[in-house]
C-alpha positions in Angstrom: 10.4 10.0 3.7 7.1 8.0 3.3 4.9 7.7 6.6 1.9 6.0 7.1 -1.2 6.8 9.4 0.2 6.5 12.8 3.1 7.9 11.7 5.1 5.3 11.1 8.0 5.3 8.4 7.1 3.3 5.9 10.3 1.9 3.1 9.7 1.3 -0.3 11.0 -2.4 -0.8 13.1 -3.3 -4.3 12.4 -7.1 -4.3 15.8 -8.1 -5.4 17.4 -11.0 -3.7 15.4 -10.2 -0.3 17.6 -6.9 -0.5 15.6 -3.7 0.5 16.4 -0.2 0.4 14.6 3.2 0.3 13.7 4.1 -3.2 10.6 6.0 -4.8 7.6 4.4 -6.0 7.8 5.9 -9.4 11.3 3.9 -9.7 9.7 0.8 -8.2 9.6 -1.4 -11.3 8.2 -4.7 -9.3 4.9 -3.1 -8.2 4.3 -1.6 -11.9 5.7 -4.7 -13.8 2.8 -7.1 -12.0 0.1 -4.2 -11.7 0.4 -1.9 -14.9 -2.3 0.2 -14.1 -0.7 1.5 -10.7 2.0 3.6 -13.3 1.9 7.4 -12.6 -0.2 6.8 -9.1 2.4 7.9 -7.0 0.2 10.8 -5.3 -2.7 8.4 -4.9 -0.3 5.6 -3.2 1.2 8.0 -0.9 -2.2 9.4 -0.3 -3.8 6.1 0.7 -0.6 5.3 3.1 -0.8 8.6 4.6 -4.7 9.0 4.6 -6.5 5.8 4.6 -10.4 4.8 4.2 -10.1 1.8 6.1 -6.9 -0.4 7.2 -7.1 -4.5 7.3 -5.2 -6.9 8.5 -4.6 -9.9 6.6 -5.9 -13.0 7.4 -3.2 -15.5 6.5 -0.2 -12.8 7.2 -0.4 -10.8 10.5 2.7 -8.6 9.5 0.4 -7.1 6.5 -1.8 -4.5 6.5 -3.9 -3.5 3.3 -4.3 0.6 2.7 -7.8 1.1 1.1 -8.6 4.3 -0.5 -11.3 5.1 -2.6 -10.7 7.4 -5.7 -13.8 8.7 -7.5 -11.2 9.0 -10.9 -10.6 5.2 -10.7 -13.9 4.5 -9.6 -12.1 1.6 -7.1 -10.1 1.2 -4.5 -6.6 1.6 -4.6 -4.9 -1.2 -1.9 -1.5 -0.8 -0.8 0.1 -3.9 1.2 2.5 -3.1 3.8 4.2 -5.2 5.6 3.9 -3.3 8.8 7.2 -5.0 11.2 9.9 -4.4 8.5 8.3 -1.0 7.2 7.7 -1.3 3.9 5.0 -1.4 0.9 4.9 -4.9 -0.7 2.6 -3.8 -3.1 -0.5 -1.5 -4.7 -3.4 -2.3 -7.0 -6.7 -1.3 -7.6 -9.4 -3.2 -6.3 -13.7 -3.1 -6.6 -13.4 -5.2 -3.5 -12.5 -4.3 0.3 -9.9 -7.1 1.2 -11.2 -9.2 4.1 -9.3 -9.2 7.8 -9.6 -7.6 10.9 -11.0 -4.1 10.6 -8.0 -2.0 12.5 -9.3 1.2 11.7 -12.0 2.7 9.5 -12.7 6.7 8.4 -15.3 7.9 10.4 
């Protein structure tokens, strides 16, 4: 089971024909297919969801949350996008910049 910072259960999306089911990130090809740099980063993705540095609400889709965590080993932020009402991960990627939007939470 995967839980986010707020203790809410988060599922990993399959992305096939609108059907979603809980799966492990490492076998969820749609994230790695679009962002190959994420392959092998399961522990970092889980850590980002459970212990983020920053959570931002998407400016255009209010149901999406951007979970940010900076990793020295990546020299960048890992950003995990969660569809908050349906509780699943849409995608994850590495970025130098913080996503813009309403800051919902920031690590002190």
